[in-house]
All heavy atoms as TSV, in Angstrom:
chain	resi	resn	atom	element	x	y	z
A	1	MET	N	N	10.368	2.088	-17.361
A	1	MET	CA	C	10.197	1.124	-16.291
A	1	MET	C	C	11.558	0.524	-15.966
A	1	MET	O	O	12.337	0.208	-16.847
A	1	MET	CB	C	9.216	0.030	-16.702
A	1	MET	CG	C	8.977	-0.913	-15.569
A	1	MET	SD	S	7.697	-2.182	-15.688
A	1	MET	CE	C	6.517	-1.608	-16.832
A	2	LEU	N	N	11.829	0.389	-14.667
A	2	LEU	CA	C	13.080	-0.194	-14.191
A	2	LEU	C	C	12.798	-1.495	-13.456
A	2	LEU	O	O	11.787	-1.612	-12.771
A	2	LEU	CB	C	13.776	0.753	-13.215
A	2	LEU	CG	C	14.158	2.140	-13.692
A	2	LEU	CD1	C	14.683	2.961	-12.524
A	2	LEU	CD2	C	15.194	2.043	-14.786
A	3	SER	N	N	13.701	-2.444	-13.581
A	3	SER	CA	C	13.620	-3.679	-12.818
A	3	SER	C	C	14.965	-3.868	-12.130
A	3	SER	O	O	16.006	-3.914	-12.792
A	3	SER	CB	C	13.306	-4.861	-13.727
A	3	SER	OG	O	13.168	-6.035	-12.970
A	4	LEU	N	N	14.932	-3.928	-10.799
A	4	LEU	CA	C	16.157	-4.027	-10.020
A	4	LEU	C	C	16.140	-5.276	-9.141
A	4	LEU	O	O	15.115	-5.612	-8.560
A	4	LEU	CB	C	16.309	-2.792	-9.122
A	4	LEU	CG	C	16.297	-1.435	-9.817
A	4	LEU	CD1	C	16.236	-0.322	-8.782
A	4	LEU	CD2	C	17.515	-1.278	-10.700
A	5	LYS	N	N	17.265	-5.927	-9.051
A	5	LYS	CA	C	17.437	-7.075	-8.157
A	5	LYS	C	C	17.892	-6.519	-6.811
A	5	LYS	O	O	18.916	-5.846	-6.724
A	5	LYS	CB	C	18.489	-8.023	-8.737
A	5	LYS	CG	C	18.646	-9.299	-7.999
A	5	LYS	CD	C	17.601	-10.279	-8.400
A	5	LYS	CE	C	17.962	-11.653	-7.836
A	5	LYS	NZ	N	16.853	-12.545	-7.892
A	6	VAL	N	N	17.086	-6.767	-5.766
A	6	VAL	CA	C	17.334	-6.187	-4.452
A	6	VAL	C	C	17.449	-7.308	-3.428
A	6	VAL	O	O	16.564	-8.157	-3.329
A	6	VAL	CB	C	16.179	-5.226	-4.065
A	6	VAL	CG1	C	16.421	-4.635	-2.695
A	6	VAL	CG2	C	16.031	-4.125	-5.111
A	7	SER	N	N	18.523	-7.315	-2.658
A	7	SER	CA	C	18.695	-8.375	-1.657
A	7	SER	C	C	18.217	-7.900	-0.293
A	7	SER	O	O	18.180	-6.710	-0.010
A	7	SER	CB	C	20.151	-8.824	-1.592
A	7	SER	OG	O	20.967	-7.787	-1.123
A	8	GLY	N	N	17.823	-8.857	0.528
A	8	GLY	CA	C	17.473	-8.570	1.912
A	8	GLY	C	C	16.007	-8.337	2.198
A	8	GLY	O	O	15.634	-8.173	3.346
A	9	MET	N	N	15.163	-8.310	1.178
A	9	MET	CA	C	13.732	-8.115	1.425
A	9	MET	C	C	13.120	-9.435	1.871
A	9	MET	O	O	13.238	-10.443	1.181
A	9	MET	CB	C	13.021	-7.631	0.161
A	9	MET	CG	C	13.432	-6.273	-0.321
A	9	MET	SD	S	12.430	-5.672	-1.701
A	9	MET	CE	C	12.532	-7.007	-2.877
A	10	THR	N	N	12.469	-9.416	3.044
A	10	THR	CA	C	11.901	-10.656	3.572
A	10	THR	C	C	10.429	-10.556	3.954
A	10	THR	O	O	9.820	-11.570	4.272
A	10	THR	CB	C	12.685	-11.122	4.813
A	10	THR	OG1	O	12.624	-10.083	5.801
A	10	THR	CG2	C	14.137	-11.420	4.473
A	11	CYS	N	N	9.872	-9.328	3.968
A	11	CYS	CA	C	8.496	-9.188	4.450
A	11	CYS	C	C	7.832	-7.946	3.867
A	11	CYS	O	O	8.465	-7.162	3.155
A	11	CYS	CB	C	8.483	-9.106	5.980
A	11	CYS	SG	S	9.317	-7.627	6.616
A	12	GLY	N	N	6.582	-7.771	4.221
A	12	GLY	CA	C	5.833	-6.611	3.770
A	12	GLY	C	C	6.426	-5.305	4.264
A	12	GLY	O	O	6.359	-4.277	3.587
A	13	GLY	N	N	7.012	-5.335	5.454
A	13	GLY	CA	C	7.660	-4.140	5.976
A	13	GLY	C	C	8.831	-3.702	5.105
A	13	GLY	O	O	9.069	-2.510	4.919
A	14	CYS	N	N	9.547	-4.675	4.575
A	14	CYS	CA	C	10.659	-4.381	3.673
A	14	CYS	C	C	10.143	-3.721	2.397
A	14	CYS	O	O	10.720	-2.740	1.918
A	14	CYS	CB	C	11.409	-5.664	3.313
A	14	CYS	SG	S	12.160	-6.512	4.709
A	15	ILE	N	N	9.064	-4.257	1.867
A	15	ILE	CA	C	8.467	-3.686	0.663
A	15	ILE	C	C	8.020	-2.254	0.941
A	15	ILE	O	O	8.244	-1.355	0.127
A	15	ILE	CB	C	7.292	-4.550	0.171
A	15	ILE	CG1	C	7.807	-5.904	-0.305
A	15	ILE	CG2	C	6.511	-3.836	-0.935
A	15	ILE	CD1	C	6.717	-6.920	-0.599
A	16	ASN	N	N	7.407	-2.023	2.097
A	16	ASN	CA	C	6.973	-0.675	2.459
A	16	ASN	C	C	8.152	0.279	2.561
A	16	ASN	O	O	8.057	1.434	2.142
A	16	ASN	CB	C	6.183	-0.697	3.765
A	16	ASN	CG	C	4.824	-1.334	3.616
A	16	ASN	OD1	O	4.267	-1.395	2.529
A	16	ASN	ND2	N	4.278	-1.814	4.714
A	17	ALA	N	N	9.257	-0.174	3.124
A	17	ALA	CA	C	10.442	0.678	3.263
A	17	ALA	C	C	10.991	1.073	1.895
A	17	ALA	O	O	11.353	2.230	1.671
A	17	ALA	CB	C	11.511	-0.036	4.088
A	18	VAL	N	N	11.054	0.112	0.980
A	18	VAL	CA	C	11.534	0.387	-0.373
A	18	VAL	C	C	10.578	1.357	-1.071
A	18	VAL	O	O	11.008	2.323	-1.710
A	18	VAL	CB	C	11.700	-0.925	-1.175
A	18	VAL	CG1	C	11.916	-0.648	-2.655
A	18	VAL	CG2	C	12.851	-1.746	-0.608
A	19	THR	N	N	9.285	1.109	-0.927
A	19	THR	CA	C	8.286	1.978	-1.554
A	19	THR	C	C	8.393	3.404	-1.019
A	19	THR	O	O	8.391	4.370	-1.790
A	19	THR	CB	C	6.871	1.418	-1.323
A	19	THR	OG1	O	6.793	0.111	-1.901
A	19	THR	CG2	C	5.812	2.309	-1.948
A	20	ARG	N	N	8.510	3.561	0.295
A	20	ARG	CA	C	8.643	4.897	0.898
A	20	ARG	C	C	9.902	5.603	0.408
A	20	ARG	O	O	9.893	6.814	0.157
A	20	ARG	CB	C	8.649	4.808	2.418
A	20	ARG	CG	C	7.289	4.629	3.034
A	20	ARG	CD	C	7.308	4.834	4.546
A	20	ARG	NE	N	8.323	4.056	5.242
A	20	ARG	CZ	C	8.152	2.816	5.692
A	20	ARG	NH1	N	7.004	2.207	5.526
A	20	ARG	NH2	N	9.126	2.191	6.315
A	21	ALA	N	N	10.987	4.863	0.273
A	21	ALA	CA	C	12.246	5.456	-0.186
A	21	ALA	C	C	12.095	6.029	-1.590
A	21	ALA	O	O	12.521	7.152	-1.863
A	21	ALA	CB	C	13.369	4.414	-0.148
A	22	ILE	N	N	11.472	5.274	-2.473
A	22	ILE	CA	C	11.289	5.731	-3.855
A	22	ILE	C	C	10.272	6.861	-3.914
A	22	ILE	O	O	10.503	7.902	-4.545
A	22	ILE	CB	C	10.853	4.560	-4.767
A	22	ILE	CG1	C	11.967	3.510	-4.853
A	22	ILE	CG2	C	10.456	5.066	-6.149
A	22	ILE	CD1	C	13.260	3.980	-5.468
A	23	GLN	N	N	9.136	6.683	-3.259
A	23	GLN	CA	C	8.083	7.686	-3.342
A	23	GLN	C	C	8.433	8.963	-2.575
A	23	GLN	O	O	7.811	9.993	-2.788
A	23	GLN	CB	C	6.749	7.106	-2.882
A	23	GLN	CG	C	6.222	6.098	-3.886
A	23	GLN	CD	C	4.902	5.471	-3.491
A	23	GLN	OE1	O	4.520	5.467	-2.328
A	23	GLN	NE2	N	4.215	4.924	-4.472
A	24	GLY	N	N	9.436	8.921	-1.721
A	24	GLY	CA	C	9.916	10.131	-1.074
A	24	GLY	C	C	10.532	11.096	-2.067
A	24	GLY	O	O	10.493	12.311	-1.885
A	25	GLU	N	N	11.100	10.570	-3.134
A	25	GLU	CA	C	11.704	11.392	-4.186
A	25	GLU	C	C	10.790	11.553	-5.389
A	25	GLU	O	O	10.869	12.551	-6.086
A	25	GLU	CB	C	13.030	10.773	-4.643
A	25	GLU	CG	C	14.118	10.838	-3.615
A	25	GLU	CD	C	14.586	12.261	-3.345
A	25	GLU	OE1	O	14.731	13.051	-4.300
A	25	GLU	OE2	O	14.784	12.581	-2.160
A	26	ASP	N	N	9.966	10.556	-5.663
A	26	ASP	CA	C	9.028	10.588	-6.789
A	26	ASP	C	C	7.674	10.096	-6.293
A	26	ASP	O	O	7.372	8.900	-6.377
A	26	ASP	CB	C	9.541	9.713	-7.936
A	26	ASP	CG	C	8.597	9.683	-9.133
A	26	ASP	OD1	O	7.601	10.439	-9.144
A	26	ASP	OD2	O	8.857	8.901	-10.068
A	27	PRO	N	N	6.850	11.005	-5.742
A	27	PRO	CA	C	5.566	10.601	-5.157
A	27	PRO	C	C	4.634	9.868	-6.112
A	27	PRO	O	O	3.779	9.105	-5.673
A	27	PRO	CB	C	4.951	11.929	-4.698
A	27	PRO	CG	C	6.109	12.850	-4.533
A	27	PRO	CD	C	7.117	12.431	-5.570
A	28	ALA	N	N	4.789	10.067	-7.401
A	28	ALA	CA	C	3.917	9.420	-8.378
A	28	ALA	C	C	4.429	8.048	-8.812
A	28	ALA	O	O	3.774	7.361	-9.602
A	28	ALA	CB	C	3.751	10.316	-9.606
A	29	ALA	N	N	5.563	7.632	-8.295
A	29	ALA	CA	C	6.166	6.352	-8.703
A	29	ALA	C	C	5.272	5.181	-8.329
A	29	ALA	O	O	4.620	5.190	-7.292
A	29	ALA	CB	C	7.530	6.186	-8.061
A	30	LYS	N	N	5.273	4.173	-9.191
A	30	LYS	CA	C	4.596	2.914	-8.904
A	30	LYS	C	C	5.679	1.883	-8.610
A	30	LYS	O	O	6.609	1.709	-9.395
A	30	LYS	CB	C	3.745	2.471	-10.096
A	30	LYS	CG	C	2.589	3.412	-10.367
A	30	LYS	CD	C	1.760	2.944	-11.527
A	30	LYS	CE	C	0.645	3.940	-11.818
A	30	LYS	NZ	N	-0.119	3.564	-13.002
A	31	VAL	N	N	5.542	1.232	-7.462
A	31	VAL	CA	C	6.562	0.285	-7.000
A	31	VAL	C	C	5.914	-1.077	-6.793
A	31	VAL	O	O	4.916	-1.191	-6.095
A	31	VAL	CB	C	7.192	0.763	-5.672
A	31	VAL	CG1	C	8.265	-0.203	-5.209
A	31	VAL	CG2	C	7.746	2.178	-5.815
A	32	GLN	N	N	6.490	-2.099	-7.406
A	32	GLN	CA	C	6.037	-3.474	-7.202
A	32	GLN	C	C	7.248	-4.298	-6.800
A	32	GLN	O	O	8.289	-4.219	-7.450
A	32	GLN	CB	C	5.416	-4.055	-8.469
A	32	GLN	CG	C	4.120	-3.389	-8.875
A	32	GLN	CD	C	3.518	-4.036	-10.115
A	32	GLN	OE1	O	4.240	-4.474	-10.995
A	32	GLN	NE2	N	2.204	-4.097	-10.157
A	33	ALA	N	N	7.106	-5.054	-5.727
A	33	ALA	CA	C	8.209	-5.889	-5.256
A	33	ALA	C	C	7.756	-7.337	-5.169
A	33	ALA	O	O	6.626	-7.620	-4.783
A	33	ALA	CB	C	8.691	-5.405	-3.901
A	34	ASP	N	N	8.653	-8.226	-5.539
A	34	ASP	CA	C	8.398	-9.660	-5.466
A	34	ASP	C	C	9.421	-10.266	-4.517
A	34	ASP	O	O	10.617	-10.312	-4.830
A	34	ASP	CB	C	8.518	-10.267	-6.864
A	34	ASP	CG	C	8.164	-11.734	-6.912
A	34	ASP	OD1	O	8.346	-12.447	-5.890
A	34	ASP	OD2	O	7.699	-12.189	-7.971
A	35	LEU	N	N	8.958	-10.688	-3.344
A	35	LEU	CA	C	9.869	-11.249	-2.348
A	35	LEU	C	C	10.520	-12.547	-2.828
A	35	LEU	O	O	11.682	-12.811	-2.511
A	35	LEU	CB	C	9.136	-11.494	-1.028
A	35	LEU	CG	C	8.642	-10.249	-0.295
A	35	LEU	CD1	C	7.862	-10.650	0.952
A	35	LEU	CD2	C	9.790	-9.339	0.068
A	36	ALA	N	N	9.780	-13.350	-3.572
A	36	ALA	CA	C	10.305	-14.645	-4.012
A	36	ALA	C	C	11.506	-14.483	-4.934
A	36	ALA	O	O	12.477	-15.231	-4.836
A	36	ALA	CB	C	9.209	-15.447	-4.704
A	37	THR	N	N	11.448	-13.489	-5.817
A	37	THR	CA	C	12.536	-13.288	-6.777
A	37	THR	C	C	13.466	-12.150	-6.365
A	37	THR	O	O	14.458	-11.898	-7.048
A	37	THR	CB	C	11.991	-12.995	-8.182
A	37	THR	OG1	O	11.238	-11.772	-8.140
A	37	THR	CG2	C	11.129	-14.130	-8.694
A	38	GLN	N	N	13.129	-11.471	-5.245
A	38	GLN	CA	C	13.926	-10.334	-4.771
A	38	GLN	C	C	14.075	-9.266	-5.862
A	38	GLN	O	O	15.153	-8.707	-6.069
A	38	GLN	CB	C	15.307	-10.803	-4.291
A	38	GLN	CG	C	15.255	-11.763	-3.116
A	38	GLN	CD	C	15.017	-11.041	-1.804
A	38	GLN	OE1	O	15.884	-10.349	-1.325
A	38	GLN	NE2	N	13.832	-11.197	-1.243
A	39	THR	N	N	12.973	-8.993	-6.558
A	39	THR	CA	C	12.963	-8.033	-7.653
A	39	THR	C	C	12.016	-6.889	-7.341
A	39	THR	O	O	10.920	-7.109	-6.833
A	39	THR	CB	C	12.522	-8.720	-8.965
A	39	THR	OG1	O	13.410	-9.806	-9.231
A	39	THR	CG2	C	12.549	-7.762	-10.137
A	40	VAL	N	N	12.445	-5.675	-7.650
A	40	VAL	CA	C	11.609	-4.487	-7.518
A	40	VAL	C	C	11.446	-3.894	-8.912
A	40	VAL	O	O	12.434	-3.643	-9.607
A	40	VAL	CB	C	12.234	-3.449	-6.567
A	40	VAL	CG1	C	11.413	-2.176	-6.542
A	40	VAL	CG2	C	12.373	-4.028	-5.170
A	41	THR	N	N	10.197	-3.694	-9.315
A	41	THR	CA	C	9.886	-3.090	-10.597
A	41	THR	C	C	9.312	-1.705	-10.333
A	41	THR	O	O	8.413	-1.549	-9.509
A	41	THR	CB	C	8.877	-3.952	-11.379
A	41	THR	OG1	O	9.423	-5.272	-11.516
A	41	THR	CG2	C	8.619	-3.376	-12.753
A	42	LEU	N	N	9.854	-0.716	-11.043
A	42	LEU	CA	C	9.476	0.670	-10.808
A	42	LEU	C	C	9.004	1.346	-12.076
A	42	LEU	O	O	9.606	1.173	-13.135
A	42	LEU	CB	C	10.682	1.467	-10.293
A	42	LEU	CG	C	11.436	0.936	-9.105
A	42	LEU	CD1	C	12.752	1.673	-8.954
A	42	LEU	CD2	C	10.610	1.097	-7.862
A	43	GLU	N	N	7.935	2.127	-11.955
A	43	GLU	CA	C	7.563	3.094	-12.977
A	43	GLU	C	C	7.818	4.443	-12.322
A	43	GLU	O	O	7.077	4.862	-11.435
A	43	GLU	CB	C	6.099	2.945	-13.366
A	43	GLU	CG	C	5.812	1.704	-14.183
A	43	GLU	CD	C	4.375	1.636	-14.643
A	43	GLU	OE1	O	3.806	2.689	-15.020
A	43	GLU	OE2	O	3.817	0.539	-14.609
A	44	THR	N	N	8.904	5.106	-12.740
A	44	THR	CA	C	9.349	6.315	-12.060
A	44	THR	C	C	10.089	7.231	-13.017
A	44	THR	O	O	10.568	6.789	-14.063
A	44	THR	CB	C	10.262	5.939	-10.869
A	44	THR	OG1	O	10.670	7.132	-10.213
A	44	THR	CG2	C	11.474	5.148	-11.308
A	45	THR	N	N	10.194	8.476	-12.626
A	45	THR	CA	C	10.996	9.434	-13.384
A	45	THR	C	C	12.453	9.415	-12.936
A	45	THR	O	O	13.298	10.052	-13.548
A	45	THR	CB	C	10.439	10.864	-13.224
A	45	THR	OG1	O	10.452	11.202	-11.835
A	45	THR	CG2	C	9.027	10.966	-13.770
A	46	LEU	N	N	12.752	8.676	-11.870
A	46	LEU	CA	C	14.119	8.565	-11.375
A	46	LEU	C	C	14.970	7.734	-12.317
A	46	LEU	O	O	14.470	6.809	-12.975
A	46	LEU	CB	C	14.134	7.913	-9.988
A	46	LEU	CG	C	13.378	8.625	-8.870
A	46	LEU	CD1	C	13.330	7.742	-7.635
A	46	LEU	CD2	C	14.004	9.966	-8.567
A	47	SER	N	N	16.264	8.016	-12.347
A	47	SER	CA	C	17.180	7.181	-13.119
A	47	SER	C	C	17.444	5.888	-12.347
A	47	SER	O	O	17.146	5.794	-11.147
A	47	SER	CB	C	18.505	7.918	-13.342
A	47	SER	OG	O	19.233	7.997	-12.127
A	48	GLN	N	N	18.028	4.924	-13.019
A	48	GLN	CA	C	18.355	3.664	-12.358
A	48	GLN	C	C	19.354	3.902	-11.229
A	48	GLN	O	O	19.240	3.313	-10.150
A	48	GLN	CB	C	18.932	2.661	-13.360
A	48	GLN	CG	C	19.253	1.321	-12.728
A	48	GLN	CD	C	19.594	0.254	-13.741
A	48	GLN	OE1	O	19.321	0.399	-14.931
A	48	GLN	NE2	N	20.195	-0.822	-13.293
A	49	VAL	N	N	20.308	4.785	-11.448
A	49	VAL	CA	C	21.308	5.100	-10.428
A	49	VAL	C	C	20.635	5.733	-9.208
A	49	VAL	O	O	20.916	5.358	-8.066
A	49	VAL	CB	C	22.404	6.027	-10.999
A	49	VAL	CG1	C	23.325	6.532	-9.903
A	49	VAL	CG2	C	23.197	5.307	-12.072
A	50	GLN	N	N	19.736	6.696	-9.440
A	50	GLN	CA	C	19.038	7.348	-8.330
A	50	GLN	C	C	18.200	6.345	-7.542
A	50	GLN	O	O	18.241	6.318	-6.308
A	50	GLN	CB	C	18.120	8.459	-8.847
A	50	GLN	CG	C	18.839	9.663	-9.401
A	50	GLN	CD	C	17.874	10.607	-10.097
A	50	GLN	OE1	O	17.067	10.191	-10.920
A	50	GLN	NE2	N	17.963	11.887	-9.761
A	51	ALA	N	N	17.427	5.527	-8.244
A	51	ALA	CA	C	16.571	4.545	-7.586
A	51	ALA	C	C	17.401	3.538	-6.801
A	51	ALA	O	O	17.078	3.208	-5.653
A	51	ALA	CB	C	15.689	3.833	-8.613
A	52	SER	N	N	18.488	3.071	-7.402
A	52	SER	CA	C	19.364	2.108	-6.722
A	52	SER	C	C	19.935	2.700	-5.446
A	52	SER	O	O	19.989	2.035	-4.406
A	52	SER	CB	C	20.508	1.680	-7.644
A	52	SER	OG	O	20.013	0.977	-8.755
A	53	GLN	N	N	20.350	3.960	-5.490
A	53	GLN	CA	C	20.929	4.607	-4.316
A	53	GLN	C	C	19.895	4.770	-3.213
A	53	GLN	O	O	20.175	4.530	-2.040
A	53	GLN	CB	C	21.534	5.967	-4.685
A	53	GLN	CG	C	22.297	6.599	-3.543
A	53	GLN	CD	C	23.478	5.747	-3.099
A	53	GLN	OE1	O	24.318	5.381	-3.914
A	53	GLN	NE2	N	23.542	5.415	-1.824
A	54	LEU	N	N	18.674	5.162	-3.569
A	54	LEU	CA	C	17.614	5.329	-2.574
A	54	LEU	C	C	17.289	4.006	-1.888
A	54	LEU	O	O	17.113	3.954	-0.665
A	54	LEU	CB	C	16.361	5.905	-3.230
A	54	LEU	CG	C	16.463	7.368	-3.663
A	54	LEU	CD1	C	15.272	7.728	-4.540
A	54	LEU	CD2	C	16.541	8.285	-2.450
A	55	ILE	N	N	17.211	2.932	-2.670
A	55	ILE	CA	C	16.897	1.612	-2.117
A	55	ILE	C	C	18.044	1.137	-1.224
A	55	ILE	O	O	17.824	0.617	-0.123
A	55	ILE	CB	C	16.590	0.605	-3.242
A	55	ILE	CG1	C	15.290	1.005	-3.944
A	55	ILE	CG2	C	16.504	-0.810	-2.704
A	55	ILE	CD1	C	15.003	0.250	-5.224
A	56	THR	N	N	19.286	1.340	-1.678
A	56	THR	CA	C	20.445	0.964	-0.869
A	56	THR	C	C	20.480	1.756	0.431
A	56	THR	O	O	20.739	1.204	1.503
A	56	THR	CB	C	21.741	1.175	-1.682
A	56	THR	OG1	O	21.705	0.334	-2.839
A	56	THR	CG2	C	22.979	0.837	-0.853
A	57	ASP	N	N	20.193	3.054	0.350
A	57	ASP	CA	C	20.165	3.905	1.546
A	57	ASP	C	C	19.086	3.453	2.531
A	57	ASP	O	O	19.219	3.667	3.730
A	57	ASP	CB	C	19.942	5.366	1.175
A	57	ASP	CG	C	21.158	5.990	0.489
A	57	ASP	OD1	O	22.250	5.381	0.493
A	57	ASP	OD2	O	21.002	7.107	-0.058
A	58	ALA	N	N	18.025	2.829	2.018
A	58	ALA	CA	C	16.954	2.323	2.876
A	58	ALA	C	C	17.338	0.997	3.539
A	58	ALA	O	O	16.590	0.453	4.346
A	58	ALA	CB	C	15.665	2.148	2.072
A	59	GLY	N	N	18.513	0.455	3.170
A	59	GLY	CA	C	19.015	-0.748	3.824
A	59	GLY	C	C	18.900	-2.020	3.007
A	59	GLY	O	O	19.094	-3.115	3.530
A	60	PHE	N	N	18.607	-1.882	1.724
A	60	PHE	CA	C	18.432	-3.057	0.855
A	60	PHE	C	C	19.343	-2.929	-0.353
A	60	PHE	O	O	19.022	-2.226	-1.309
A	60	PHE	CB	C	16.962	-3.185	0.437
A	60	PHE	CG	C	16.039	-3.266	1.610
A	60	PHE	CD1	C	15.422	-2.136	2.101
A	60	PHE	CD2	C	15.833	-4.465	2.263
A	60	PHE	CE1	C	14.588	-2.192	3.212
A	60	PHE	CE2	C	15.005	-4.537	3.378
A	60	PHE	CZ	C	14.393	-3.401	3.846
A	61	PRO	N	N	20.479	-3.605	-0.343
A	61	PRO	CA	C	21.447	-3.472	-1.429
A	61	PRO	C	C	20.884	-3.926	-2.772
A	61	PRO	O	O	20.207	-4.949	-2.858
A	61	PRO	CB	C	22.593	-4.374	-1.008
A	61	PRO	CG	C	22.406	-4.616	0.444
A	61	PRO	CD	C	20.943	-4.491	0.716
A	62	VAL	N	N	21.166	-3.125	-3.785
A	62	VAL	CA	C	20.796	-3.478	-5.148
A	62	VAL	C	C	21.939	-4.297	-5.732
A	62	VAL	O	O	23.098	-3.888	-5.690
A	62	VAL	CB	C	20.519	-2.222	-6.002
A	62	VAL	CG1	C	20.224	-2.582	-7.440
A	62	VAL	CG2	C	19.351	-1.431	-5.396
A	63	VAL	N	N	21.605	-5.462	-6.277
A	63	VAL	CA	C	22.587	-6.382	-6.837
A	63	VAL	C	C	22.666	-6.171	-8.346
A	63	VAL	O	O	21.639	-6.070	-9.007
A	63	VAL	CB	C	22.176	-7.850	-6.526
A	63	VAL	CG1	C	23.209	-8.818	-7.090
A	63	VAL	CG2	C	21.990	-8.045	-5.043
A	64	GLN	N	N	23.880	-6.085	-8.850
A	64	GLN	CA	C	24.050	-5.888	-10.301
A	64	GLN	C	C	23.891	-7.178	-11.053
A	64	GLN	O	O	24.123	-8.221	-10.621
A	64	GLN	CB	C	25.424	-5.308	-10.591
A	64	GLN	CG	C	25.607	-3.938	-9.989
A	64	GLN	CD	C	24.643	-2.888	-10.526
A	64	GLN	OE1	O	24.240	-2.947	-11.678
A	64	GLN	NE2	N	24.244	-1.954	-9.701
C-alpha cells in the first residue's frame, strides 16, 4: 500500500482523474483520495515512482 501527498485536488473530478491515471496502468488498483488532507492511498502493483509519475502526468504534483 502506498500513501502519497498530492497537491491540487479540489473536487470529485480531480479524484476521478487520479483514479483513471492509476487504473490505466493497473486496472485492479484500489485508489482512495482525501481532499481535506490532499492524500491518495493506493493498493497497487505499481512502484511509488511509477504511481507518482502517473499522478503528476495527470496534472496533480506529488509532494515529497
